[in-house]
Structures are given as C-alpha cells and as structure tokens.
N, C-alpha and C positions, 0 to 999 in steps of 0.2 A: 625683393623677398629673398633671393639667393644670397645677396650680400648680408642680410640680417642673419641667415642661417650660418654662414661662414664665420661671422663675427661671434655668434653664440658658441660655435664649436671651438673657435680659437681661444675664447675666454676660459674654456674648461681644460685646455691643454696645460700640462705642466712644463714649464720652461726652466732649464738649468744652465748655468754657465760657470766657468772657472776662470779666475784671473790670477795669473802668476806675477807676483811683484819681485823685481830683482832685489837681491840682498847683497850688501857689501861685505867685505871680509870682516869688518868689525862686528857686524850683526851675527855672522856665522860663528865667529870665535866666542862671542858672548853667550850665544844660545847652545853651543856645543857642550855636551856632558864631559867629553874627553877629546883630546887631540893627541894622536899617536904617530910616531914615526917608526917604520919597520919594513920588513921584507915580505912581499906577496909570495906565499908558499904554495897556494892552490887556487885554481879558478875552476868552478864547477857550474856549467850552464844547466838551468832547469826551467821547465815550463812554470808559469804562474798558476795559481790554483784554478783559474777559469780557462786555462790553456789558450789564452788569447795573445800572450806575449812571452818573451824569453827574458829571464834575468839571470845574472851570474852571482853565485855565492862566492865571495872573496874571503880567503883565509889569510890573515896578516900576522906574522910573527913580530911582536913588538920589540923594538930595540930601546925605545925611550918614550916617555909621555911628556908632552909639553903642557898638558892640562889634564887633571883627573887621573884615575888609575882603574883599569878594568881587567887586568890580568895579562899574562904573557902572550896570549893569542886572542885575536879578535876575528869575528866572522860577521859579515854584513852583505846585503844584497845591493847590486847596482843594476840599472836597467840595461838590457841588451846582452848579446853574447851569440855564440854559435852552437847550435844543437842539431847534429846530423846535417841534413842539407839546408836547414833554415839558419839564416844569419840576420841578426838585428844589431845595428850599429848605433845604439843610443848612448853608449858610454865608451870612452877610450880605455877606461880601467878594466872593462870586461876582457880586453886583449893585452893588458899591460905585462902580464907574466912576472917572472921573478926579478926583473930589472927595475921595477917601480919602487922608489924609496921616498916618495913625496909624503908630507904629513897628511893624515886623514882626520877629519872632524867627525865625531860620532855623537849622535843623539839617540837615545832609546826610542823605539816606536811606541 
C-alpha cells in the first residue's frame, strides 16, 4: 500500500534536467553574431536579478571585428566575479582586467 502511494506521488512530480553539449570552435564561430578583438576597459560585478549568483558586466573597447559589426564598445555578462566579501570564480574573464585581448564571440540574447 505504501509503495503504491509513493509511486502515485512520484508520478505527479515534475522532473527537469539540463544537458550541456560541448560545442567546438567551428560551431561557436558559425553561431556567433560577431567576433571582436579589443581591450577590456571595465569590469563591474553585479548580483543577478534573483540575487542567487554574481555576474560581471564586461565593457570591451573594440579594436577590430573578425565577424560582424556591433559598434566601438561592447558590453556583455559573464558568470562569476567579486562583489564585496563574496567571490564567485565561474569565469576567468571576470578577473581578466585590462590585459585581456583575446577575441570574443558574441551572440545576442
């Protein structure tokens, strides 16, 4: 009897899962709206809207575009950063500072 009740309860539960598939560089380049090379000029850590995580708003002064054209300055969010006494290390870019000149692949949300 108890097993039947547990099965009935389990059948009514909503189960969700997320699968992250790795993408190769070719997929990333093809799907990118723009690819920019430039200088990181500002890093501003902020709480997410639900205040459960920290993300960093990166401001990039564009030197050149390898694909697309979005303007002389780009802003995008990356997971992680340091906000007061809280530190979340999800992305190295959140701490890259002005020395980061790697190309950035951009796709609008």
